[in-house]
C-alpha positions as CSV (number, residue, x, y, z in Angstrom):
1,M,6.6,18.8,1.4
2,S,4.2,20.5,-1.0
3,E,5.2,21.4,-4.5
4,D,5.8,25.1,-3.4
5,W,8.2,24.9,-0.5
6,R,6.9,28.3,0.8
7,A,3.4,26.9,1.4
8,P,4.0,25.5,5.0
9,L,5.3,29.0,6.0
10,F,2.7,31.2,4.3
11,A,-0.2,28.9,5.0
12,R,0.1,30.1,8.6
13,R,-0.4,33.8,7.7
14,N,-4.2,33.6,8.3
15,A,-3.9,31.7,11.6
16,G,-4.1,34.8,13.7
17,M,-1.6,35.9,16.3
18,K,-0.2,33.9,19.2
19,F,0.5,35.5,22.6
20,D,2.9,33.1,24.3
21,L,6.4,31.7,23.6
22,E,5.9,28.2,25.0
23,S,5.7,26.5,21.6
24,L,8.6,28.5,20.3
25,R,10.8,27.5,23.2
26,A,9.9,23.9,22.9
27,V,10.8,23.6,19.3
28,D,14.0,25.7,19.9
29,A,15.0,23.2,22.5
30,A,14.2,20.3,20.1
31,L,16.5,21.9,17.5
32,G,19.3,22.2,20.1
33,H,19.1,26.0,20.4
34,P,20.7,26.9,17.0
35,A,23.2,29.9,17.1
36,R,22.7,30.2,20.8
37,A,26.4,31.1,21.4
38,A,26.3,34.2,19.2
39,R,25.9,37.6,20.7
40,H,22.3,38.7,20.3
41,V,21.1,42.2,19.7
42,Q,17.4,42.9,19.7
43,V,15.9,46.1,18.2
44,L,12.5,47.2,19.6
45,G,10.4,50.2,18.9
46,T,7.8,51.4,16.4
47,N,9.6,53.3,13.7
48,G,13.1,53.0,12.5
49,K,13.6,49.4,13.6
50,G,14.6,48.1,10.2
51,S,17.1,50.9,9.5
52,T,18.6,50.8,12.9
53,S,19.0,47.0,12.8
54,A,20.6,47.3,9.4
55,M,23.1,49.9,10.5
56,I,24.0,47.9,13.6
57,A,24.5,44.7,11.5
58,W,26.6,46.6,8.9
59,A,28.8,48.2,11.6
60,L,29.4,44.9,13.3
61,Q,30.2,43.3,10.0
62,K,32.7,46.0,9.1
63,A,34.3,45.7,12.6
64,G,34.7,42.0,12.1
65,Q,35.9,41.8,8.5
66,R,39.6,41.3,9.3
67,A,38.8,38.5,11.7
68,G,36.3,37.0,9.3
69,R,33.5,37.4,11.8
70,R,30.0,36.8,10.4
71,V,26.8,38.8,11.3
72,G,23.2,37.6,11.0
73,L,20.4,40.0,10.4
74,F,16.7,39.2,10.8
75,T,14.1,41.8,9.7
76,S,10.5,42.0,8.6
77,P,8.6,42.3,6.4
78,H,10.3,41.6,3.0
79,L,9.8,43.6,-0.2
80,H,10.3,41.0,-2.9
81,R,11.5,37.7,-1.5
82,A,11.2,36.1,1.9
83,G,15.0,35.5,2.0
84,E,15.5,39.2,2.3
85,R,14.5,38.8,6.0
86,V,17.4,36.5,6.8
87,R,20.8,37.8,5.9
88,V,24.4,36.8,6.6
89,N,26.8,39.6,6.1
90,F,24.0,41.4,4.3
91,V,23.5,38.6,1.7
92,P,19.9,37.4,1.7
93,A,19.2,33.7,2.2
94,T,18.6,31.9,-1.1
95,D,15.4,30.0,-1.7
96,A,17.3,26.8,-1.2
97,E,18.9,27.9,2.1
98,L,15.6,29.2,3.5
99,R,13.8,26.0,2.3
100,S,16.3,23.8,4.1
101,A,16.0,25.8,7.3
102,I,12.2,25.8,7.3
103,E,12.2,22.0,6.6
104,R,14.4,21.4,9.6
105,V,12.2,23.5,11.8
106,L,9.1,21.7,10.6
107,E,10.7,18.3,11.3
108,H,11.4,19.3,14.9
109,E,8.0,21.0,15.3
110,G,6.3,17.7,14.6
111,A,8.7,15.9,17.0
112,A,7.9,18.4,19.7
113,G,4.1,18.1,19.1
114,R,3.8,21.8,18.7
115,T,2.3,24.2,16.1
116,L,4.3,27.4,15.4
117,S,2.9,30.6,14.1
118,F,4.2,32.3,10.9
119,F,6.7,34.5,12.8
120,E,7.8,31.7,15.1
121,L,8.5,29.4,12.2
122,L,10.4,32.1,10.4
123,T,12.4,33.2,13.5
124,L,13.6,29.7,14.1
125,A,14.4,29.2,10.5
126,A,16.5,32.3,10.6
127,L,18.4,31.0,13.7
128,V,18.9,27.6,12.0
129,H,20.4,29.4,9.0
130,F,22.6,31.6,11.2
131,G,23.8,28.6,13.1
132,A,24.7,26.8,9.8
133,A,26.6,29.9,8.6
134,G,28.5,30.1,11.9
135,V,27.5,33.7,12.7
136,E,29.0,35.3,15.8
137,D,26.6,38.2,16.1
138,I,22.9,38.3,15.5
139,V,20.7,41.4,15.1
140,L,17.0,40.7,15.5
141,E,14.3,43.3,14.5
142,A,11.3,42.7,16.7
143,G,8.0,42.3,14.9
144,L,5.0,43.1,17.0
145,G,5.6,44.5,20.5
146,G,8.4,42.8,22.4
147,R,7.2,41.0,25.5
148,L,5.8,38.1,23.5
149,D,7.5,38.7,20.2
150,S,9.3,35.7,18.7
151,T,12.6,37.6,18.7
152,S,12.4,37.6,22.6
153,L,13.0,33.8,22.5
154,R,16.6,34.4,23.5
155,R,17.8,36.9,26.1
156,A,19.5,39.6,24.1
157,D,22.9,40.8,25.2
158,H,22.2,44.4,24.0
159,V,18.8,46.0,23.2
160,A,17.9,49.1,21.3
161,L,14.6,51.0,21.6
162,T,13.8,53.2,18.6
163,S,11.1,55.8,18.6
164,V,7.8,54.5,20.1
165,A,4.6,55.8,18.4
166,M,1.0,54.8,18.1
167,D,0.7,51.6,16.0
168,H,-1.0,48.2,16.3
169,Q,-3.2,49.5,19.2
170,A,-5.5,46.5,18.9
171,F,-2.6,44.3,20.0
172,L,-0.3,46.5,22.1
173,G,-2.7,48.8,23.9
174,P,-4.6,52.1,23.4
175,D,-1.8,54.6,24.5
176,L,1.9,55.1,24.3
177,A,2.5,53.9,27.9
178,S,0.8,50.6,27.1
179,I,2.7,50.2,23.9
180,A,6.0,50.9,25.5
181,G,5.2,48.5,28.3
182,E,4.6,45.7,25.8
183,K,7.8,46.5,23.9
184,L,10.0,46.5,27.1
185,G,8.1,43.8,29.0
186,A,10.5,41.0,28.2
187,L,13.6,42.7,29.4
188,D,15.3,42.2,32.7
189,A,17.2,44.9,34.7
190,E,20.6,43.4,33.7
191,Q,20.1,43.8,29.9
192,V,21.8,46.8,28.4
193,L,19.1,49.0,26.9
194,W,19.9,51.9,24.6
195,T,17.3,54.4,23.5
196,V,16.7,57.9,22.1
197,A,14.6,60.8,23.4
198,Q,11.0,59.6,23.6
199,A,7.5,61.0,24.3
200,P,6.8,61.8,28.0
201,E,4.5,58.7,28.3
202,V,7.3,56.5,27.1
203,E,9.9,58.2,29.3
204,A,7.7,57.4,32.3
205,V,7.9,53.7,31.4
206,L,11.7,53.9,30.8
207,S,12.2,55.5,34.2
208,T,11.2,52.2,35.9
209,R,14.3,50.4,34.7
210,P,18.0,51.1,33.9
211,F,18.7,52.4,30.4
212,R,21.3,54.4,28.5
213,R,20.5,57.4,26.3
214,A,22.1,57.7,22.9
215,S,23.6,61.2,22.5
216,P,22.1,63.2,19.6
217,V,25.5,63.8,18.1
218,P,26.2,63.6,14.4
219,A,27.0,60.1,13.3
220,S,28.5,58.9,10.0
221,L,25.3,58.3,8.1
222,P,24.8,56.3,4.8
223,A,24.1,58.6,2.0
224,V,21.2,56.3,1.0
225,L,19.4,57.0,4.3
226,P,18.7,60.8,4.2
227,G,16.5,62.6,6.7
228,P,16.7,63.9,10.3
229,H,15.0,60.8,11.5
230,Q,17.7,58.6,10.1
231,R,20.3,60.6,11.9
232,I,18.5,59.8,15.2
233,N,18.5,56.1,14.2
234,A,22.2,56.3,13.3
235,S,23.0,57.8,16.7
236,L,21.2,55.0,18.5
237,A,22.9,52.3,16.3
238,R,26.3,53.9,17.0
239,A,25.7,54.1,20.7
240,L,24.8,50.4,20.9
241,V,27.7,49.3,18.6
242,E,30.3,51.3,20.6
243,G,28.7,50.1,23.8
244,M,29.5,46.6,22.6
245,G,33.1,47.6,22.3
246,E,33.1,47.8,18.5
247,P,34.1,50.8,16.3
248,W,31.6,52.8,14.2
249,P,32.5,52.9,10.5
250,G,33.7,56.2,9.1
251,E,32.2,57.8,6.0
252,A,34.1,55.5,3.6
253,G,32.8,52.5,5.5
254,W,29.2,53.2,4.4
255,A,29.9,53.5,0.6
256,D,28.4,50.1,-0.2
257,F,25.6,50.1,2.3
258,R,22.1,49.7,0.8
259,W,18.8,49.4,2.6
260,P,15.8,49.5,0.2
261,G,12.5,51.3,0.7
262,R,13.8,54.1,3.0
263,Y,13.6,57.3,0.9
264,E,15.2,55.3,-1.9
265,A,15.4,57.3,-5.1
266,R,15.5,55.3,-8.4
267,P,15.5,56.8,-11.9
268,H,12.8,55.4,-14.2
269,L,11.5,56.2,-17.6
270,G,12.9,59.7,-17.6
271,G,11.7,60.6,-14.1
272,V,12.5,59.5,-10.6
273,M,10.6,57.3,-8.2
274,V,11.2,57.6,-4.5
275,F,10.2,54.6,-2.3
276,D,9.6,54.8,1.4
277,V,7.8,52.2,3.6
278,A,6.5,54.8,6.1
279,H,3.1,53.3,7.2
280,N,1.9,55.2,10.3
281,P,1.4,58.9,11.2
282,H,4.7,59.3,13.0
283,A,6.7,57.7,10.2
284,M,4.8,59.7,7.6
285,E,5.7,63.0,9.4
286,A,9.4,62.0,9.3
287,L,9.0,61.1,5.6
288,V,7.5,64.5,4.8
289,E,10.3,66.2,6.7
290,A,12.9,64.4,4.6
291,A,11.1,65.2,1.4
292,T,10.8,68.8,2.3
293,A,14.6,69.0,3.0
294,D,15.5,67.0,-0.1
295,R,17.9,69.1,-2.3
296,A,16.4,67.4,-5.4
297,G,13.1,69.0,-4.6
298,P,9.7,67.8,-3.3
299,P,7.7,65.2,-5.2
300,D,5.4,66.2,-8.1
301,L,3.1,63.3,-7.4
302,I,2.5,60.9,-4.5
303,V,1.2,57.4,-5.0
304,W,0.2,55.9,-1.6
305,G,-2.0,53.4,0.1
306,H,-2.4,51.9,3.6
307,A,-3.6,48.7,5.2
308,A,-7.1,48.6,6.7
309,D,-5.9,48.9,10.3
310,K,-3.8,52.1,9.8
311,E,-4.6,55.7,10.6
312,G,-5.2,56.9,7.1
313,E,-6.6,60.3,8.0
314,A,-3.6,61.3,10.0
315,M,-1.2,60.0,7.3
316,R,-3.1,61.9,4.6
317,A,-2.9,65.1,6.6
318,A,0.9,64.7,6.8
319,L,1.2,64.1,3.1
320,A,-1.0,67.1,2.4
321,R,1.9,69.4,3.6
322,L,3.8,68.4,0.4
323,E,1.2,70.3,-1.7
324,C,1.2,68.0,-4.7
325,E,-1.2,65.7,-6.5
326,R,-1.9,62.4,-4.7
327,W,-3.1,59.0,-6.2
328,W,-4.5,56.2,-4.1
329,A,-3.2,52.6,-4.7
330,G,-4.4,50.3,-1.9
331,P,-2.7,47.1,-1.0
332,V,-4.1,43.8,-2.4
333,G,-6.1,41.3,-0.4
334,P,-7.5,41.7,3.1
335,R,-5.0,44.5,3.9
336,G,-6.7,46.7,1.3
337,Q,-10.1,46.6,3.0
338,C,-10.1,50.4,3.6
339,N,-13.0,52.8,4.0
340,A,-14.1,54.8,1.1
341,G,-12.5,57.9,2.4
342,S,-9.1,56.6,1.7
343,R,-9.9,56.7,-2.0
344,S,-12.4,59.5,-2.4
345,T,-10.2,62.4,-1.4
346,E,-7.4,61.6,-3.9
347,A,-7.1,62.9,-7.5
348,R,-7.1,59.3,-8.8
349,A,-7.7,55.9,-7.3
350,F,-6.5,52.5,-8.4
351,D,-7.5,49.1,-7.2
352,D,-4.0,48.2,-6.1
353,A,-0.3,49.0,-6.7
354,S,0.0,46.2,-9.3
355,S,-2.6,47.8,-11.5
356,L,-1.6,48.0,-15.2
357,E,-3.8,51.1,-15.4
358,L,-1.7,52.7,-12.7
359,R,1.6,51.8,-14.4
360,A,0.3,53.3,-17.7
361,A,-0.6,56.6,-15.9
362,L,2.8,56.7,-14.2
363,E,4.6,56.1,-17.5
364,S,3.1,59.3,-18.8
365,R,4.1,61.3,-15.8
366,L,7.6,59.9,-15.5
367,A,8.2,60.5,-19.2
368,G,7.8,64.2,-18.5
369,G,10.5,64.1,-15.8
370,A,8.2,63.8,-12.8
371,R,9.5,62.9,-9.3
372,V,7.1,60.4,-7.8
373,L,6.9,59.5,-4.1
374,V,5.6,56.0,-3.4
375,C,4.7,55.3,0.2
376,G,2.2,54.1,2.9
377,S,2.9,50.4,3.0
378,H,5.4,47.7,2.1
379,F,2.5,46.3,0.0
380,V,2.3,49.4,-2.1
381,V,6.0,50.1,-2.4
382,A,7.0,46.5,-3.3
383,P,5.2,46.1,-6.7
384,L,6.0,49.5,-7.9
385,R,9.7,49.2,-6.8
386,A,9.8,45.8,-8.7
387,W,8.4,47.6,-11.8
388,A,11.1,50.3,-11.6
389,L,13.8,47.7,-11.1
390,G,12.5,45.6,-14.0
391,L,12.0,42.5,-11.7
392,G,9.9,39.7,-13.2
393,P,7.7,37.1,-11.5
394,L,10.6,34.8,-10.9
395,D,12.4,37.5,-9.0
396,M,9.5,37.9,-6.5
397,D,7.3,35.9,-4.2
398,P,3.7,36.1,-5.2
399,P,1.8,39.1,-3.6
400,E,-0.5,36.8,-1.6
401,L,2.6,35.5,0.2
402,T,2.5,38.3,2.8
403,D,2.7,38.6,6.5
404,P,-0.1,37.3,8.6
405,V,-3.5,39.0,8.5
406,N,-5.5,39.1,11.7
407,V,-8.7,37.4,10.5
408,H,-10.0,36.2,13.8
409,G,-10.3,39.5,15.5
410,E,-7.9,38.8,18.4
411,Q,-7.2,41.6,20.8
412,G,-4.0,42.4,22.5
413,P,-1.9,39.9,24.5
414,P,-2.8,39.0,28.0
């Protein structure tokens, strides 16, 4: 093992995407199918997957507290540390726990004569950790698509489909019908699928298989997840949880719930910073709606940036409805290779969200009581959120330890 235990995982981030599950299944079998006996919930979709997954896991945890039942939650990406992706009863895996799980997967990877991708390695490490912790329920947020996503390794007992929107077209297809087909392609007719109202193209795909619709009724919603879009996510999470025969927590049951980076307001230096990881046009529209309805008022300043493969023009058009000054702060590394238009239309532009020049400029605005919205990408939100929380280098994985970058120009799955 190298000096930095994370190297075997993150060294695979530039290896491109894999579009089959054969290696994953082989190594899973070599491992003895860890945590196979647990109930599996898979959350598919484009926007709202993380929040919906978190609410499902929280509700199942609350329902099982008296019986001591444990719930595993696997999400992506992380904001500050890789262990945030792998949680047991909402407690992130420690470096030591994640290292142990990764080392075990790597050992069996070699024995099976296979090479796993970044997400495959991390998914199996999560299952190893969940198995060691004795979890009885596992909630898995799908990464890219669904048909060939690593979270489709096991047949899920219950499946949620959040709002489907245009994103990752190079991999999932050029239109909503293609994207929906990829997301639902791994499911069989016997799996219980819950969803919300979708665009007509997605509804057409849904009509080819059995599904259940979550009623758009008010649901107890964590105060830390404001916005109409989160009420839709909560209705979906509630329908699935109650469909599993478990109760949905009342208002008091959400008092301690936290899910960072979803319209998360943090006081800082006399002002307020609001963090949201919206990173495609549909999500940005929902963010703007939430900011418009915010009783604390709309932002005075927006700091945003997006990865090179995102629809920057559409996101910028959505943010323009907030009628305030905007600054550009692109993500670091290959993800920041954006066209000049992403920078040139904003009042100020900074090389990346970790820029000391950006922080100095923000200090001045926050000292005057400004409300600053930071959005557009996890890789923009993470460094500025860490700054607001006073996190140091030892509290965070280095910024280069990110999710895979598609450097080989692969197109979508076969």
